[in-house]
N, C-alpha and C positions, 0 to 999 in steps of 0.2 A: 795641415804644417806634419810633419815627418817624428816619427821616435828617438830621442836621443838616452844611447846603452855607454857602457862602457863594462870594461873586462882589466881585471884585477890580478896579474897570478903573481906570487914568490914578493911577494917586495914586506919587509917588514914581519908583522904577526901576520900576514895576510898570506894565506897562498891559492887558494883559486876563489875569487864569486865572479858573476856575470849581470847587472843588471840591464835586461835587456828593453827595459821600461823606463829611466827618472826621473820620474813624475815632478809636477811642481813643489811641491813639500817631499821631504823625505829623512827619518828618525829614523836612527841609528842610536841600538843599546844594546853594553853589555858593560864586561869587568874591565874593571883598571888593565893596562897594556890587552886586550881583546882585538885593538884594531881598528874602534870605530873613530876613532880622531883619523888615523893612516886614511881610510876610506876618505873622509872629509875633506880633506885636505889634497889630496889625487884629484877628485874632483872638482876644488875651487881651481887649484893649477889645469887643468885642462881648458876651462873655459875661460881659464886668464890666457892660457898660450894660445887658442882656437878667436880670442879677442885678438890677442894683437897678431894674429894671424893676416885674417880678415881686413882690420882696421889702417895697420902701420906697414903692412906685409913681414913682418921680425918671426923668422922661424926659432924660437928657442927651444934652449940643448933641457930636456925633461927633468932628469935628474939633476942638472944644475940647480935648475931653480925650485928643483923640492929638495935641497941639502940647505942653499944659498936661506931662502924664505919662511921653511917650513922645519928649519934643523933637524929632515932626516938626517939619520948614521949614515957614512957608506956602506957598512956593513948593510943594508938594509936590501941592499940590490945583487940579487946575486948573477950565474950564467943564464936561470931560470926565469929571472923579473921577465915582467910583460906586462905594457898600459895599452890596452886601445880605447879611444872612446870616438864614438861616432854621431854626430849630430845630422842635421838636416843639410846642414852646408859643409861641413869638415870632419875629415877622418884624419886621427893626430894617435899616426905608432910608435911607439916605444920599447924596444927591445935589443939586443944586444948585436954589435956590429960582427959579420960573419970570416969566423976566421982569430979575433982578437980578442984575447980573452979581457974581461969586466971593465971592455969599452963599450959603451953602449950609445945607439943614431934613435934619434929625433926625426921621422918621419911625417912631413902636411901636406894633405890630398886636399881641394877646393871640389867638392861633390857641388853638382848642377842639375840632380835630378829635380827641387824643390822649385818652385814657381813664388814661397815666399822670402821678403827677403831677409837677411842676417838681422837683428836691431843692436846696437852699442846699449851694452848698460855698464853699471858701476854693480865690482866682486867687493862685496863688504864683509872681512872676515876677522869677527871676535873670537879674540882666543882665549884657553879656559887662564888661561895670564891677566887679565882686564883689570882686575883689582890692584894691578901693579901701577896704573897709571893713576889711581886717588890713593894707593896708600904710601908709595915709593916718592917722595921731594924731587923736583927738578928733577924727575929720570930723563925729558927731553936732552941733554944732557952726556948724556951714555947715549951716544948713534955711530958706533963702532964698525953696528950689523945691522941691516936695514932688514929685517924677518917680520914676522906677522906681528909680531907682540909694537914694535913699532913703529910702524905702519899703524897696527889700529890707536897709537899715542896718537900719531899726526893726525890724525880726523878728529879722536879726542878735541886736541888743543882747536884747531880749525871750527869746530861742530859748538865748543862749548862761546864761544866767542859774541853768538847773539845773546848770552846770558850775562852778559858784562854789568854789574852796577853796583856804586858801591852801597847804598844798604837794603835795595828789594829787591828778593827774592821771586822768580818764575817758576812757576807749574811744569814739572817734567812731565808727571807721571798719571795718568785717571784712574790709577790700581787702586780701587779703592784700600785692597789687604797690605800699602806702602804707597801713599800720597806720599809726592814727595818734589820740595820748591828745592830749587836752584839757582846760587848766582856765583860769577868770581870777578876777581876786581880787576878792574880794566886792562894791569898788563898781564892777567893771567897766571900769580903768582901764587894767589890765596883760591882756594876753590870754599863755596860755603852754601849748607842743605840744610833743609827745615821738613822738621818730620809730618803729616798731619796739621792741626790747628794750633800748632805750639808757633809759639812768637820765637822762640831761639833759634837763632843760627846759630851750627855746630862747624865747626872746622873738617871738610871732607875727612883730610888726614887723620881726626881724632873720631870719627862719626864707625859705625856698626860694620863686621867685616862685612855683613849685608847688603848694608847701603854703598859700601866700594865697590859692590860687585855688581848690582843691579842700576845702578843710575850710570854711569859711562855703559853699559849696555842698552840702558832705554834712551837716553842720548842721539845715543850712533845710532840704533838701529831703527828710532822715529824719523832721524834725518835723509836717512838714504831710502826710507817705504814711503813717506808720506810725501818729502820733497823734488825726488828724483824729475819727474812730471810737471812740478810748474819753476824747474830752474831749467835754464838751459846753460851749455859750458863751452864756452872756445874751445877749438880742439886743440890737442897737445900739436907740439915742431913735428913730429912723426904722424902724425895722423895727418893733417897740410899737405906732405913731402908724398904718402899715399898717396892720396888725394890728386895730389897733381901728376904723380905717373900715370896713375889707374884712369882718368876721367877726361874727355877729349877735352883740348884746347877749348873749345866756343863755350865752354859751360868754370871755364877758370874763374869769369868776371864772378858767377852769382855760387861761387865756393868765397869767393874776400868776402860777398855780402854779406854771406850764413856766418858767416865765420864772426865779423861786424856787428849784425843784430843779435847775439848769440848774449852780447853784453845787457842785452833789453827784453824788459820782461812782456814790450808792444805785442800780441798777436795776430801777425798777417794774412788773413785766407788766403787772399791773393800770389803772394809769394811763398808759402805754403805747396801753394802747388806745384810753384816751380821748381822746389825744392825734390817733391816728392817726385819730379821726373831726372832729379841728379841725379839720386839714390837708383832709382832705376836702372840709371844709365854705365853705374859705378857698377852697383851689383850688394849693395846692401846701405842699411840707411845707417848714416855715422853720428847721429844726431840720440844725445841718452834719454833713453823712455822703459828702463828697465832695472831691478836691479834684483842681485846673488846675494842674497845675503847665508854667509855660515855664522850659525854657534855656536859655540862649544862650552858644555853643560852648563845649562841657563840656569840650574836650580841650586848653585854655588851659594852653599850659607843662607838662604833663606829658606822660608816657613814653608809646609806645602802645600797652604790652602794659595798663597803666594806666588805658590808655580804654577799651581792653575791657573789663575789672573794671569801672568804673564802669559802664558802661553797662550788665554784666546785674547790677548793687547797686540801679540803679535800678529795673531792668521786675521783678526779685524783689521787690519793695515795691508793687508799683505794685498797689494793691488794683483791684476789680474793679469798684470804684465808679468809677475816677479814671483820670485820663487823664496822655497826656505830650505836647510839643510842644518839639521838641528846634533848633536851627539848628547849621551844622555845617559847617567845610572838608575834614574832616578823612576820609580816606579808612578808618583806622582806623575811625572810630563809623559810621563803613556796613557797614563788614565785621562790625563788631558785634552789628549788627542785623540782618545777614544769614544769622549763625549762629542766632541767636534763631529766626529763622522755620522754618529749613530743622532745630532741635529741636521746635517748637511743630510742624511734622509726624510726626516720629519717636515723636511723645508721641502724635500722635492713629493712629496706624498700628495698632497692638496695644500690650495691654498685658506682653506681652513686652519690645518692643522701649523701652518708657517707662520698664520696670524697669533695661533694662541703661542709658541713658540717663543716669538718678536715679541709675547708680553709678558710671559711666564718667566726667558730666559733670556733679557734681549742682552746681558754682555757673553752669551754661549757664542759663538760663529758659527754660521748655518748655512756656508757655501762650499764646504770641504768635503769628499767623498770615497770612497776607494780608490776612482778614475786621476784623483787627483794627487791623491793624499799617497806615501807605505810607509811602511811602520818595519824595520827590520831588527831580528837579533845577531846581534854578532858574536862567534861564536867560534875556538876551533880555526880558526884559521880561514872561518867560510860566513855566510850569511842566509838569515831563515827569512821567508818576508811574516808577521806575523797578522796580518791581513786574513781573517773570515772569507773564502771567498764566497759563499752562503750569504751569510750576514752584510761581509765588507766593514762588519768592524772588527774590534782588536778579539783575535784568537786566544790560543793555548800559548801560555809563555812562559819565560826562567820564572816570575815575580808570584806564578800561581802556584805551581812546584813551590817555593819557597815559603809560602804561607800554609799549603799545606803539610809541608814538613814542619815547621814552628807548630802548628795549631796537634800531631802528631807529640811532636818533642816534649809540649807544656802537658799532654794526654797523659803520659808516661811520666811524666815527671807527678803529677796528681796526683796517678796511680802507688809511687812509691808514697808521696807523702800520708794515702790513704792507711796501707802495711803498715807505717810506722808508728800511726792513732791508733789502730783496730790493737799493735801489739803493747801500745804502754798506756792501755785502761784496767 
């Protein structure tokens, strides 16, 4: 399979970035308003536009989607704005229309160079404002705008149904640093959480800000990461219409049967061979079998050791076909990824080393290296990879500089203290 790349020029705080190989795992770290979320949202939108183009035949307007779903300001765009997304299957270009001031066009081109089929996917955006869904009662009533927060709210409402019970809480997290159990009333109006070994159920609305932030993140993320391959999903109306348009007529009975069977969990290897032929005929695999997960600021309101454990939890559940993009301010998130990269090198070094790693550090993910992970520092409208090319781990970064500054500042403060103590003797 070929590489996926993206270029972003002059959109909001982003001036000039180019990622020539978008890895399975990407982490963008930077100060507030540096543009890390802008990058993540554009990548998410590009993948959404590609999905709709291939599976539905839609050519969505990139700017309109960014403004509506991700709440971009119209002032983010100028005559120099450009987005170019290229995958093995599609090229999407967003730029100013010729001769028309601040009028933009989005062009779609289907690429035929690759023999690998495009696979349909679930795109899950976990916004920084996710604690709204647990801290504001009846938020679902405020549905005037369908954006990434309301989309996440809908997923939260749908996925928490499996935890409906009058009395019994069910385990949500196996993170030792924050073991959580959860239940919701049958009408979904009240949610309860239990932490650790306590027997006390607390209304989620009245729980700590850390729980209100991490619980919806975990519940929704685990659902899409763990169950996307285990659940068949019926085609949407648009997906069916697109299949009817591009598939040979003799294959339409197979499409109808496939859609009917999607409501069943029974596997049929013979029918799978038939559907493989269908997907080869239409040029893409319409079955949902991978996830693209984007999480803004997973560190929100949680303790450093829990931040590290959360990253390990997510990476350990990231299946081969799925991808993860994260934005963060936190050094603890960054160092957790660095540990995972080192563990990946250890696991690849020898069978004995891998066995020792599994025994002594069973929760540290060991399937990731610089081949499938990139860490980016966002600064001054651009990005710098923090991966050390020689070691394959985390190289010099802004936190090293800040730590050095803090140490120097502390030394100077103690110097002043010693001088004054000497003078008072």
